[in-house]
Kinemage of the C-alpha trace (Angstrom):
@kinemage 1
@onewidth
@group {chain A} dominant
@subgroup {mainchain}
@vectorlist {calphas} color= white
{ca met a 1} P -19.410 -0.986 -4.067
{ca ala a 2} L -17.389 -0.042 -1.004
{ca lys a 3} L -18.742 2.838 1.048
{ca arg a 4} L -15.610 3.245 3.188
{ca val a 5} L -11.962 2.690 2.440
{ca his a 6} L -11.856 0.057 5.193
{ca asp a 7} L -14.262 -2.027 3.101
{ca leu a 8} L -11.759 -2.317 0.226
{ca glu a 9} L -9.861 -5.582 0.092
{ca cys a 10} L -6.684 -3.775 -0.966
{ca trp a 11} L -6.878 -1.531 2.125
{ca gln a 12} L -7.518 -4.548 4.380
{ca leu a 13} L -4.463 -6.287 2.943
{ca ala a 14} L -2.376 -3.123 3.344
{ca asp a 15} L -3.516 -2.869 6.957
{ca gly a 16} L -2.478 -6.495 7.525
{ca leu a 17} L 0.917 -5.645 6.053
{ca arg a 18} L 1.177 -2.592 8.319
{ca arg a 19} L 0.442 -4.800 11.336
{ca glu a 20} L 3.132 -7.266 10.269
{ca val a 21} L 5.662 -4.444 9.869
{ca his a 22} L 4.865 -3.231 13.391
{ca ala a 23} L 5.281 -6.793 14.694
{ca ile a 24} L 8.695 -7.055 13.039
{ca cys a 25} L 9.771 -3.723 14.528
{ca ala a 26} L 8.458 -4.713 17.969
{ca gln a 27} L 11.120 -7.424 18.225
{ca glu a 28} L 13.714 -6.255 20.728
{ca his a 29} L 16.718 -6.701 18.432
{ca val a 30} L 14.963 -4.779 15.632
{ca ala a 31} L 13.461 -2.039 17.813
{ca arg a 32} L 16.966 -0.921 18.766
{ca cys a 33} L 17.384 0.273 15.174
{ca phe a 34} L 15.109 3.233 15.716
{ca arg a 35} L 15.667 5.061 12.412
{ca phe a 36} L 15.164 1.850 10.437
{ca cys a 37} L 11.911 1.055 12.260
{ca glu a 38} L 10.658 4.607 11.942
{ca gly a 39} L 11.128 4.552 8.169
{ca phe a 40} L 9.715 1.037 7.807
{ca thr a 41} L 6.567 1.734 9.839
{ca glu a 42} L 6.038 5.116 8.164
{ca ala a 43} L 6.223 3.512 4.712
{ca ala a 44} L 3.737 0.803 5.711
{ca gly a 45} L 1.374 3.345 7.234
{ca ser a 46} L 1.660 5.539 4.157
{ca val a 47} L 0.218 2.758 1.998
{ca cys a 48} L -3.012 2.762 4.027
{ca arg a 49} L -3.141 6.529 4.480
{ca asn a 50} L -2.738 7.264 0.772
{ca met a 51} L -5.450 4.756 -0.107
{ca ala a 52} L -7.723 6.452 2.425
{ca glu a 53} L -6.980 9.933 1.147
{ca gly a 54} L -7.582 8.977 -2.474
{ca phe a 55} L -10.753 7.041 -1.729
{ca asp a 56} L -12.201 9.843 0.381
{ca arg a 57} L -11.798 12.359 -2.439
{ca phe a 58} L -14.504 10.415 -4.349
{ca glu a 59} L -13.176 11.310 -7.804
{ca ser a 60} L -11.435 8.814 -10.057
{ca pro a 61} L -8.468 11.072 -10.983
{ca ala a 62} L -7.676 11.660 -7.292
{ca ile a 63} L -8.106 7.982 -6.515
{ca val a 64} L -5.636 7.086 -9.268
{ca gln a 65} L -3.178 9.737 -8.046
{ca phe a 66} L -3.221 8.720 -4.379
{ca phe a 67} L -3.262 4.998 -5.100
{ca gly a 68} L -0.138 5.675 -7.165
{ca tyr a 69} L 1.452 7.163 -4.061
{ca ala a 70} L 0.310 4.129 -2.063
{ca leu a 71} L 1.926 1.804 -4.599
{ca gly a 72} L 5.160 3.787 -4.339
{ca ser a 73} L 5.111 3.390 -0.562
{ca leu a 74} L 4.430 -0.305 -1.025
{ca gly a 75} L 7.614 -0.556 -3.084
{ca glu a 76} L 9.449 1.078 -0.208
{ca val a 77} L 7.997 -1.470 2.233
{ca glu a 78} L 9.184 -4.298 -0.015
{ca asp a 79} L 12.682 -2.829 -0.031
{ca tyr a 80} L 12.670 -2.580 3.777
{ca leu a 81} L 11.621 -6.247 3.886
{ca arg a 82} L 14.641 -7.198 1.813
{ca glu a 83} L 16.821 -5.193 4.163
{ca cys a 84} L 15.284 -7.103 7.093
{ca val a 85} L 16.683 -10.297 5.594
{ca thr a 86} L 20.065 -8.698 4.979
{ca arg a 87} L 20.220 -7.547 8.591
{ca thr a 88} L 18.915 -10.952 9.772
{ca phe a 89} L 15.905 -9.320 11.460
{ca ile a 90} L 13.596 -11.946 9.927
{ca asp a 91} L 14.101 -15.405 8.502
{ca gln a 92} L 13.466 -16.397 4.889
{ca glu a 93} L 10.069 -17.921 5.681
{ca arg a 94} L 8.743 -14.748 7.303
{ca phe a 95} L 10.209 -12.687 4.473
{ca glu a 96} L 8.450 -14.783 1.828
{ca arg a 97} L 5.142 -14.759 3.717
{ca thr a 98} L 5.253 -10.986 4.219
{ca leu a 99} L 6.428 -10.310 0.665
{ca glu a 100} L 3.521 -12.415 -0.615
{ca leu a 101} L 1.145 -10.230 1.414
{ca ala a 102} L 2.745 -7.126 -0.113
{ca glu a 103} L 2.423 -8.556 -3.623
{ca his a 104} L -1.229 -9.484 -3.037
{ca thr a 105} L -1.837 -5.952 -1.763
{ca arg a 106} L -0.185 -4.551 -4.895
{ca ala a 107} L -2.305 -6.705 -7.211
{ca lys a 108} L -5.582 -5.656 -5.556
{ca ala a 109} L -4.566 -1.985 -5.475
{ca leu a 110} L -3.564 -2.099 -9.144
{ca asn a 111} L -6.916 -3.610 -10.099
{ca phe a 112} L -8.746 -0.868 -8.192
{ca thr a 113} L -6.536 1.787 -9.800
{ca arg a 114} L -7.060 0.392 -13.309
{ca tyr a 115} L -10.817 0.473 -12.839
{ca his a 116} L -10.691 4.147 -11.830
{ca arg a 117} L -8.223 5.012 -14.586
{ca lys a 118} L -10.672 3.590 -17.155
{ca lys a 119} L -13.576 5.354 -15.466
{ca ser a 120} L -11.679 8.638 -15.561
{ca ala a 121} L -10.746 8.146 -19.233
{ca ala a 122} L -14.375 7.381 -20.126
{ca arg a 123} L -15.495 10.578 -18.392
{ca val a 124} L -12.907 12.605 -20.335
{ca gly a 125} L -14.029 10.916 -23.559
{ca arg a 126} L -17.673 11.847 -22.940
{ca ser a 127} L -16.839 15.468 -22.165
{ca val a 128} L -14.706 15.789 -25.297
{ca arg a 129} L -17.552 14.505 -27.486
{ca arg a 130} L -19.975 17.038 -26.008
{ca thr a 131} L -17.899 20.030 -27.018
């Protein structure tokens, strides 16, 4: 069991995605689009930050809630990636590679969330039976 959020594979993948987003925005022709880059990097950072906040609350309902926020931010990152292609900031190969990283992140985060959703439901079930 992970003792820190940084030990979670889903967080590590999200951090890799965040780094890739920063690399895309560091390109001179992209960096000139300040508002775009600000939104893109904030969305990517939000994935990691929400995972951290949920994990550090140590309770399954909070983990599920904040991982839900992280997944929402991940959807935003994926939309920014599509816009990168539209604006010709990245080529199709980089888009596909980065989108695959986002999808892998989503799959791992969903698995972690499902585990905690079941754990939370089991806890509720036990407390209902006791009353």
